[in-house]
C-alpha positions as CSV (number, residue, x, y, z in Angstrom):
1,M,-40.9,13.2,-15.6
2,K,-41.8,11.1,-18.6
3,T,-39.9,8.4,-21.2
4,V,-38.8,9.7,-24.8
5,N,-36.2,8.2,-27.5
6,T,-33.0,10.6,-29.0
7,V,-30.5,9.7,-31.2
8,R,-26.7,10.7,-30.5
9,S,-25.8,13.6,-33.1
10,G,-23.9,12.2,-35.7
11,G,-26.3,8.8,-35.2
12,L,-22.9,7.4,-33.3
13,L,-25.3,6.0,-30.4
14,H,-29.3,4.9,-30.3
15,R,-30.1,5.1,-27.0
16,R,-33.5,5.0,-25.1
17,V,-33.5,8.0,-22.9
18,A,-35.0,7.1,-19.6
19,Q,-35.7,10.3,-17.8
20,V,-36.6,13.4,-18.8
21,V,-36.7,16.0,-15.9
22,Q,-38.1,19.8,-16.1
23,T,-34.1,21.0,-15.7
24,G,-33.5,19.7,-18.9
25,Y,-31.1,16.6,-17.6
26,T,-31.4,13.0,-19.0
27,I,-29.9,9.7,-17.7
28,T,-29.3,6.9,-20.0
29,K,-28.1,3.2,-19.5
30,E,-25.2,2.4,-22.1
31,P,-22.7,-0.5,-22.8
32,L,-19.7,-0.1,-20.3
33,E,-17.4,0.0,-23.7
34,H,-19.0,3.6,-24.4
35,V,-16.4,4.6,-21.4
36,D,-13.7,5.0,-23.8
37,M,-15.8,7.4,-26.2
38,Y,-16.6,9.0,-23.2
39,W,-13.0,9.5,-21.9
40,A,-11.5,10.4,-26.0
41,E,-14.6,13.2,-26.1
42,H,-14.9,14.6,-22.5
43,A,-11.8,14.3,-20.6
44,R,-11.7,18.0,-20.2
45,T,-15.1,18.9,-19.6
46,L,-15.8,16.0,-16.7
47,Q,-14.1,16.1,-13.6
48,W,-12.1,12.5,-14.4
49,D,-9.6,13.2,-11.7
50,C,-10.3,9.1,-10.1
51,L,-7.4,7.3,-10.9
52,F,-9.2,4.1,-10.7
53,M,-12.2,5.2,-12.9
54,L,-10.0,5.8,-15.5
55,P,-11.3,3.4,-18.7
56,P,-8.3,1.3,-18.8
57,W,-8.5,0.7,-15.3
58,V,-11.9,-0.2,-15.5
59,R,-12.1,-2.5,-18.6
60,V,-8.8,-4.6,-17.1
61,W,-10.5,-4.9,-13.4
62,H,-13.7,-5.8,-15.2
63,R,-12.2,-8.5,-17.5
64,H,-10.0,-10.1,-14.8
65,F,-12.7,-9.8,-11.8
66,G,-15.7,-8.6,-12.8
67,S,-17.7,-11.7,-14.5
68,E,-20.3,-12.2,-11.8
69,L,-21.1,-8.4,-12.2
70,T,-23.5,-6.8,-15.2
71,P,-21.8,-3.9,-16.6
72,H,-23.7,-0.5,-17.3
73,L,-22.6,3.1,-17.8
74,Y,-25.0,5.4,-16.8
75,C,-24.8,8.9,-18.2
76,V,-26.4,11.5,-17.4
77,Y,-27.0,14.7,-19.8
78,C,-27.5,18.2,-19.6
79,G,-29.1,19.1,-22.7
80,T,-27.0,17.1,-25.5
81,R,-24.3,17.1,-23.2
82,V,-23.1,14.2,-21.1
83,V,-21.8,15.8,-17.3
84,G,-21.9,12.5,-15.5
85,I,-20.8,9.0,-15.6
86,A,-20.9,6.0,-13.3
87,A,-19.7,2.6,-14.1
88,V,-21.5,0.1,-12.5
89,G,-21.7,-3.9,-12.2
90,V,-25.0,-4.9,-10.9
91,R,-25.7,-8.6,-9.1
92,G,-29.2,-9.5,-8.2
93,T,-30.8,-6.1,-6.5
94,E,-27.2,-4.6,-5.6
95,A,-25.5,-2.5,-7.7
96,Y,-21.5,-2.0,-7.6
97,L,-19.3,1.0,-8.5
98,L,-16.9,-1.1,-10.4
99,G,-13.7,-2.1,-8.5
100,S,-12.2,-3.6,-5.6
101,P,-10.6,-2.4,-2.2
102,D,-7.8,-4.8,-2.9
103,L,-6.8,-3.6,-6.4
104,C,-8.8,-0.2,-6.4
105,D,-7.9,1.9,-3.6
106,Y,-10.6,4.6,-3.7
107,L,-13.9,4.8,-6.3
108,D,-16.0,7.9,-7.8
109,C,-18.4,9.1,-10.3
110,I,-17.1,11.0,-12.6
111,I,-18.8,14.5,-13.0
112,A,-18.5,18.0,-14.4
113,A,-18.6,21.0,-11.9
114,G,-22.0,22.3,-11.2
115,H,-24.2,19.2,-12.0
116,E,-23.2,16.7,-9.2
117,R,-26.7,16.9,-7.4
118,A,-28.8,16.6,-10.5
119,F,-26.6,13.4,-11.7
120,F,-27.1,11.7,-8.3
121,E,-30.9,12.4,-8.0
122,L,-30.9,11.1,-11.3
123,L,-28.9,7.9,-11.1
124,F,-30.5,7.0,-7.3
125,A,-33.9,7.0,-9.0
126,Q,-33.3,5.2,-12.4
127,I,-31.3,2.1,-10.5
128,T,-34.3,1.9,-8.4
129,E,-36.5,1.6,-11.0
130,H,-34.0,-0.9,-12.6
131,G,-34.6,-3.3,-9.2
132,V,-31.9,-1.9,-7.4
133,A,-32.1,-2.5,-3.6
134,R,-28.8,-1.0,-2.7
135,L,-25.8,0.9,-4.5
136,V,-22.3,0.1,-3.0
137,C,-19.5,2.9,-3.3
138,G,-17.2,0.8,-2.0
139,H,-14.1,3.2,-0.3
140,V,-14.6,6.7,-1.6
141,R,-12.2,9.7,-0.2
142,E,-13.3,12.2,1.9
143,D,-13.1,14.9,-1.2
144,S,-14.8,12.5,-3.4
145,A,-18.2,13.3,-5.5
146,V,-19.8,10.4,-3.5
147,V,-19.0,11.8,0.2
148,R,-19.4,15.3,-1.3
149,F,-22.8,15.4,-3.1
150,G,-24.2,11.7,-3.4
151,V,-24.1,11.1,0.5
152,P,-26.3,14.5,1.2
153,V,-28.9,14.0,-1.5
154,A,-29.3,10.3,-0.3
155,R,-29.8,11.8,3.2
156,Q,-31.8,14.9,2.0
157,Q,-34.3,11.7,0.1
158,G,-34.5,10.0,3.5
159,L,-32.6,6.8,2.1
160,K,-30.1,5.2,4.6
161,V,-26.8,5.7,4.4
162,I,-23.8,3.4,5.9
163,S,-20.6,5.5,5.7
164,V,-17.5,4.3,7.8
165,H,-14.0,5.5,8.1
166,D,-12.1,2.5,6.8
167,S,-8.7,3.5,5.8
168,T,-6.3,6.5,4.9
169,T,-4.7,7.7,1.6
170,F,-1.5,9.8,1.4
171,A,-0.8,12.5,-0.7
172,C,2.1,15.0,-1.1
173,V,2.3,18.5,-2.6
174,L,5.3,18.4,-4.6
175,P,7.3,21.7,-4.7
176,E,9.6,22.7,-7.3
177,T,12.8,21.7,-6.3
178,W,14.5,18.4,-5.0
179,E,15.8,20.5,-1.9
180,A,12.6,22.2,-1.4
181,Y,10.8,18.5,-0.7
182,L,13.7,17.7,1.3
183,L,12.6,21.0,3.6
184,L,8.9,19.2,3.4
185,L,10.2,16.5,5.6
186,T,11.1,16.5,9.3
187,G,14.8,17.2,10.4
188,K,15.0,13.3,11.6
189,Q,13.4,12.1,8.1
190,R,15.5,14.4,6.1
191,H,18.5,12.9,7.8
192,E,17.6,9.5,7.1
193,A,16.5,10.1,3.6
194,R,19.7,12.0,2.7
195,R,21.7,9.4,4.7
196,K,20.0,6.5,2.7
197,L,20.3,7.8,-0.5
198,H,24.6,8.3,0.0
199,K,24.6,4.4,1.7
200,F,22.7,3.2,-1.4
201,T,24.9,4.8,-3.7
202,A,28.2,4.2,-2.2
203,A,28.0,0.5,-2.3
204,G,28.2,0.9,-6.2
205,S,27.1,2.2,-9.5
206,A,23.7,3.4,-8.6
207,A,21.1,4.2,-11.2
208,Y,17.4,5.1,-11.3
209,R,15.6,4.2,-14.9
210,A,12.0,4.9,-16.1
211,V,10.5,2.1,-17.8
212,E,7.2,3.3,-19.6
213,D,6.4,1.2,-22.9
214,G,6.5,-1.5,-25.5
215,A,9.3,-4.3,-25.1
216,A,10.9,-2.6,-22.2
217,V,8.2,-3.1,-19.5
218,E,7.4,-6.4,-20.8
219,S,10.9,-7.4,-19.8
220,M,10.6,-5.8,-16.2
221,L,7.7,-7.2,-15.4
222,P,8.8,-10.6,-14.1
223,F,10.9,-8.7,-12.2
224,F,8.5,-6.7,-10.5
225,I,6.1,-9.7,-9.7
226,R,9.6,-11.4,-8.0
227,F,10.3,-8.2,-6.1
228,F,6.9,-7.7,-5.5
229,R,6.6,-11.3,-3.7
230,E,9.8,-11.9,-2.0
231,S,9.5,-8.1,-0.2
232,R,7.1,-9.2,2.4
233,S,5.4,-12.3,3.2
234,D,1.7,-10.6,2.9
235,K,2.4,-9.7,-0.5
236,A,3.5,-12.7,-1.6
237,A,0.4,-14.3,-0.1
238,F,-1.5,-11.4,-1.7
239,M,0.2,-11.7,-5.4
240,T,-1.9,-15.0,-6.4
241,S,-1.5,-16.2,-10.2
242,Q,-4.8,-14.0,-10.9
243,K,-3.7,-10.9,-9.4
244,E,-0.4,-11.4,-11.6
245,S,-2.2,-11.8,-14.9
246,F,-4.4,-8.7,-13.4
247,F,-1.5,-6.6,-12.8
248,C,0.7,-7.8,-16.2
249,D,-2.4,-6.9,-18.1
250,L,-2.6,-3.7,-16.3
251,A,0.8,-2.3,-17.5
252,R,0.5,-3.0,-20.6
253,E,-3.2,-0.9,-20.8
254,L,-1.4,1.9,-18.8
255,A,1.8,1.7,-20.6
256,R,-0.5,2.1,-24.4
257,H,-2.4,4.9,-23.1
258,R,1.4,6.7,-21.8
259,L,0.5,6.3,-18.2
260,L,2.6,3.9,-16.6
261,H,6.0,4.4,-14.9
262,L,8.0,1.1,-13.7
263,G,10.9,2.6,-12.1
264,V,13.9,0.5,-12.0
265,L,16.9,0.8,-9.0
266,E,19.8,-0.8,-10.4
267,L,23.1,-1.3,-8.2
268,N,26.2,-2.1,-10.6
269,G,23.2,-2.8,-13.9
270,K,21.2,-5.0,-11.6
271,P,17.7,-4.1,-10.9
272,V,17.6,-4.4,-7.3
273,A,14.0,-2.5,-6.7
274,M,10.9,-1.4,-8.5
275,V,8.1,0.5,-8.0
276,F,4.5,0.6,-10.3
277,C,3.5,4.1,-10.9
278,C,1.0,5.5,-12.7
279,D,1.2,9.1,-14.0
280,Y,-1.8,11.2,-14.1
281,E,-2.7,15.0,-14.7
282,G,0.7,16.1,-13.1
283,T,0.5,14.0,-10.2
284,R,2.3,10.7,-9.7
285,F,0.3,7.6,-8.1
286,L,3.0,5.0,-6.4
287,Y,0.4,1.8,-6.9
288,N,2.6,-0.6,-5.5
289,S,6.5,-1.8,-5.0
290,G,8.9,-4.6,-4.6
291,F,12.8,-4.8,-4.1
292,D,15.4,-8.1,-3.4
293,P,15.6,-9.1,0.0
294,H,18.9,-10.0,-0.6
295,Y,19.6,-6.3,-0.7
296,R,17.8,-5.2,2.1
297,D,20.6,-3.9,4.5
298,L,20.8,-1.0,1.8
299,S,17.2,0.1,2.0
300,P,16.6,-0.4,-1.8
301,G,12.7,0.0,-1.7
302,L,12.7,3.2,0.5
303,V,15.6,4.8,-1.7
304,C,13.8,3.5,-5.3
305,K,10.8,5.5,-3.4
306,L,12.8,8.5,-2.8
307,L,14.2,8.5,-6.5
308,S,10.6,8.3,-8.0
309,I,10.0,11.2,-6.1
310,K,12.8,13.1,-7.4
311,D,12.0,12.1,-11.0
312,A,8.7,13.3,-10.7
313,L,10.0,16.6,-9.3
314,K,12.1,16.8,-12.8
315,R,9.1,16.4,-15.1
316,G,7.4,19.1,-13.6
317,F,4.5,16.7,-11.1
318,H,2.9,18.8,-8.5
319,H,1.7,16.1,-6.3
320,Y,2.7,12.4,-5.4
321,D,0.1,10.2,-4.0
322,F,1.3,7.3,-1.9
323,L,-2.2,5.5,-2.6
324,K,-3.8,3.8,0.6
325,G,-2.5,2.0,3.6
326,A,-1.0,2.7,6.8
327,E,2.7,2.5,6.5
328,T,4.7,4.4,8.5
329,Y,7.2,5.5,5.3
330,K,3.8,7.5,3.7
331,R,3.9,9.8,6.8
332,H,8.2,10.2,6.8
333,L,8.3,11.0,2.9
334,G,5.6,13.7,3.4
335,G,2.4,12.2,3.0
336,I,-0.7,14.1,4.2
337,P,-3.6,11.8,5.2
338,I,-7.1,11.5,3.6
339,A,-9.9,9.6,4.9
340,V,-11.3,6.7,2.9
341,Y,-14.8,6.0,3.7
342,Q,-16.7,2.3,2.9
343,C,-20.0,3.8,1.8
344,S,-22.9,2.1,0.8
345,I,-26.8,3.6,-0.2
346,E,-30.3,1.6,0.8
347,L,-32.3,2.9,-2.3
348,R,-35.4,1.3,-0.7
């Protein structure tokens, strides 16, 4: 292992390569801003399948909540090709994957298939050399690169791993049609879904519409924030002014990248419920929701979620991710549980 200097082809990035191993892997520490370039250039070659590690999300989160962390992008190369990325923030002797469990349901590292072991070996060695004693991975899914590869590498190196089952996320594989989706549900829940849809549509002129870009998003954000706060007391306590600013900034950024889906449920032309979703790589992610409590008897929150699933089916999506949380409707609507762990690694 040795230290060299290199220049990325095209002269775009001058960087000091920290480590070179016999296998031809190198690791570099770069500014967080470079994450957008890597996403644009390597969206297909890297397994960029963690919604909360996409550059728009990472940037907005860090802008609003990362002021106490020094951000870095650790990039692993095999030859001249980037094969892994970790977006971390450092505070003292601790490094954190960028994100927080209250706003980012789960985190991960972005790695090309077949390079996971080399990535974590170099990452652990490099951040230790930079004075980090503990890597806090935060909430990670059971199928994440951190759990499947990072934890075994750490244990093989004799490092202390703290991994605790913390919560559960729910996801559903979507069939091709709405009727086929309803058949995935239990008989009782299928009956309830149809009954509530019928009750809502019988109450007046009902419509579900998508709001996904520009001025339309801006016009609907105040409705979403109000519905979010009014639908449950715990949501009202959660939605501080700082988090309201984060949600609105995130919506604008996601819309700019064509990742946002605001689903609006209307009755007689009036918005009564909304879902804040992200559409990415054939999956609709249900990030949050809210409804007007004056219409509670019509179950507008559940109806809005059902119609967002129906809309996803019409668009040919293959998965619907209900994300983290133990709300019973997630199981009722076909969600399959996936374990989420709180994970950290003691590096020395």
